[in-house]
C-alpha positions as a Markdown table, in Angstrom:
| # | Residue | x | y | z |
|---|---|---|---|---|
| 1 | Unk | 72.8 | 7.5 | 11.4 |
| 2 | Unk | 74.7 | 6.6 | 8.1 |
| 3 | Unk | 78.3 | 7.7 | 7.8 |
| 4 | Unk | 79.0 | 10.8 | 5.7 |
| 5 | Unk | 80.1 | 10.3 | 2.2 |
| 6 | Unk | 83.9 | 10.7 | 1.8 |
| 7 | Unk | 84.8 | 13.6 | -0.4 |
| 8 | Unk | 87.7 | 13.9 | -2.8 |
| 9 | Unk | 88.6 | 17.3 | -4.4 |
| 10 | Unk | 91.3 | 17.3 | -7.0 |
| 11 | Unk | 92.8 | 20.5 | -8.4 |
| 12 | Unk | 94.4 | 20.1 | -11.8 |
| 13 | Unk | 96.8 | 22.9 | -12.7 |
| 14 | Unk | 98.7 | 21.2 | -15.6 |
| 15 | Unk | 98.0 | 19.9 | -19.0 |
| 16 | Unk | 101.0 | 17.5 | -18.8 |
| 17 | Unk | 99.6 | 14.0 | -19.5 |
| 18 | Unk | 101.8 | 12.5 | -16.8 |
| 19 | Unk | 100.0 | 14.6 | -14.3 |
| 20 | Unk | 96.5 | 14.7 | -15.8 |
| 21 | Unk | 96.0 | 10.9 | -16.4 |
| 22 | Unk | 96.8 | 10.0 | -12.8 |
| 23 | Unk | 94.5 | 12.8 | -11.4 |
| 24 | Unk | 91.5 | 11.7 | -13.5 |
| 25 | Unk | 92.2 | 8.0 | -12.7 |
| 26 | Unk | 92.1 | 8.8 | -9.0 |
| 27 | Unk | 88.8 | 10.6 | -9.6 |
| 28 | Unk | 87.4 | 7.6 | -11.4 |
| 29 | Unk | 88.6 | 5.2 | -8.7 |
| 30 | Unk | 87.2 | 7.4 | -5.9 |
| 31 | Unk | 83.8 | 7.6 | -7.7 |
| 32 | Unk | 83.8 | 3.8 | -8.1 |
| 33 | Unk | 84.4 | 3.5 | -4.3 |
| 34 | Unk | 81.4 | 5.7 | -3.6 |
| 35 | Unk | 83.1 | 8.9 | -2.8 |
| 36 | Unk | 81.8 | 12.3 | -3.8 |
| 37 | Unk | 84.4 | 13.6 | -6.3 |
| 38 | Unk | 85.0 | 17.0 | -7.7 |
| 39 | Unk | 87.7 | 17.9 | -10.2 |
| 40 | Unk | 88.8 | 21.5 | -10.5 |
| 41 | Unk | 90.6 | 22.4 | -13.7 |
| 42 | Unk | 92.6 | 25.7 | -13.5 |
| 43 | Unk | 95.5 | 27.4 | -15.2 |
| 44 | Unk | 96.9 | 25.0 | -17.9 |
| 45 | Unk | 94.6 | 22.3 | -16.5 |
| 46 | Unk | 91.8 | 24.1 | -18.3 |
| 47 | Unk | 92.8 | 22.3 | -21.4 |
| 48 | Unk | 91.4 | 19.2 | -19.8 |
| 49 | Unk | 87.8 | 20.6 | -20.1 |
| 50 | Unk | 87.9 | 22.6 | -23.3 |
| 51 | Unk | 86.1 | 21.1 | -26.2 |
| 52 | Unk | 88.7 | 19.9 | -28.8 |
| 53 | Unk | 91.6 | 20.5 | -26.5 |
| 54 | Unk | 91.3 | 17.3 | -24.3 |
| 55 | Unk | 91.5 | 15.1 | -27.4 |
| 56 | Unk | 95.0 | 16.4 | -28.0 |
| 57 | Unk | 96.2 | 15.4 | -24.5 |
| 58 | Unk | 97.2 | 11.8 | -24.6 |
| 59 | Unk | 99.8 | 9.3 | -23.4 |
| 60 | Unk | 101.2 | 6.7 | -25.8 |
| 61 | Unk | 98.8 | 3.7 | -26.1 |
| 62 | Unk | 96.0 | 5.5 | -24.1 |
| 63 | Unk | 92.8 | 7.1 | -25.3 |
| 64 | Unk | 92.8 | 10.9 | -25.2 |
| 65 | Unk | 92.1 | 12.5 | -21.8 |
| 66 | Unk | 88.7 | 13.8 | -22.9 |
| 67 | Unk | 87.4 | 10.2 | -22.9 |
| 68 | Unk | 88.4 | 9.9 | -19.2 |
| 69 | Unk | 86.9 | 13.2 | -18.4 |
| 70 | Unk | 83.6 | 12.1 | -20.0 |
| 71 | Unk | 83.8 | 8.8 | -18.1 |
| 72 | Unk | 84.4 | 10.7 | -14.8 |
| 73 | Unk | 81.3 | 12.8 | -15.5 |
| 74 | Unk | 79.3 | 9.6 | -16.3 |
| 75 | Unk | 80.5 | 8.1 | -13.0 |
| 76 | Unk | 79.1 | 11.0 | -11.1 |
| 77 | Unk | 82.1 | 13.2 | -10.6 |
| 78 | Unk | 81.6 | 16.9 | -10.7 |
| 79 | Unk | 84.1 | 18.7 | -13.0 |
| 80 | Unk | 84.5 | 22.5 | -13.2 |
| 81 | Unk | 86.6 | 25.1 | -14.9 |
| 82 | Unk | 87.9 | 27.1 | -12.0 |
| 83 | Unk | 89.6 | 30.5 | -11.8 |
| 84 | Unk | 89.9 | 33.3 | -9.2 |
| 85 | Unk | 86.8 | 34.8 | -10.9 |
| 86 | Unk | 84.3 | 34.0 | -13.6 |
| 87 | Unk | 85.6 | 37.2 | -15.3 |
| 88 | Unk | 89.0 | 35.7 | -15.4 |
| 89 | Unk | 87.7 | 32.5 | -17.0 |
| 90 | Unk | 86.2 | 34.6 | -19.7 |
| 91 | Unk | 89.5 | 36.4 | -20.2 |
| 92 | Unk | 91.2 | 33.0 | -20.5 |
| 93 | Unk | 88.7 | 32.0 | -23.3 |
| 94 | Unk | 86.6 | 29.7 | -21.1 |
| 95 | Unk | 82.9 | 29.9 | -21.6 |
| 96 | Unk | 80.0 | 27.5 | -21.0 |
| 97 | Unk | 79.8 | 27.0 | -24.8 |
| 98 | Unk | 83.4 | 25.8 | -25.2 |
| 99 | Unk | 83.8 | 23.3 | -22.4 |
| 100 | Unk | 82.8 | 19.6 | -22.5 |
| 101 | Unk | 79.1 | 19.2 | -21.8 |
| 102 | Unk | 78.6 | 18.6 | -18.0 |
| 103 | Unk | 81.5 | 20.8 | -17.0 |
| 104 | Unk | 80.5 | 23.9 | -15.0 |
| 105 | Unk | 82.3 | 27.2 | -14.4 |
| 106 | Unk | 83.3 | 28.2 | -10.9 |
| 107 | Unk | 85.2 | 30.9 | -9.1 |
| 108 | Unk | 87.6 | 30.5 | -6.2 |
| 109 | Unk | 84.9 | 31.1 | -3.6 |
| 110 | Unk | 82.9 | 28.1 | -5.1 |
| 111 | Unk | 86.0 | 25.9 | -4.8 |
| 112 | Unk | 86.7 | 27.0 | -1.2 |
| 113 | Unk | 83.0 | 26.7 | -0.2 |
| 114 | Unk | 83.1 | 23.0 | -1.0 |
| 115 | Unk | 86.7 | 22.0 | -0.4 |
| 116 | Unk | 87.3 | 23.6 | 3.0 |
| 117 | Unk | 84.4 | 21.8 | 4.8 |
| 118 | Unk | 85.3 | 18.6 | 3.1 |
| 119 | Unk | 88.9 | 18.8 | 4.3 |
| 120 | Unk | 87.8 | 19.7 | 7.8 |
| 121 | Unk | 85.5 | 16.6 | 7.8 |
| 122 | Unk | 88.3 | 14.2 | 6.7 |
| 123 | Unk | 87.9 | 14.6 | 3.0 |
| 124 | Unk | 90.9 | 14.7 | 0.6 |
| 125 | Unk | 92.0 | 17.9 | -1.3 |
| 126 | Unk | 94.8 | 17.2 | -3.8 |
| 127 | Unk | 96.7 | 19.6 | -6.1 |
| 128 | Unk | 98.1 | 17.9 | -9.2 |
């Protein structure tokens, strides 16, 4: 019986480039190593997945973070805009039409449904 795929769940709560770049870099690395990766953008981290907002998040000498987000999606990472409820996402101005294509919307129950079993089975859950 093959070993279960390692899971990495990363919650991004900030739009600070010094926090966002390392988080997405970890996601890309984990994907490259064959792990199942899910990024959850919430609170100020929602800027990471908004169309036209991610291009404004950048570190000197680096491409804008939206390039890395698109690379993570292409590498097979799952990325979602997450809030306590979908209603709250709407109140925060997050809709399916204004996030980067491939990003999904999720409530807290969706996050917990995936992250809790992963953590129980040796997966990694990080808050950045």
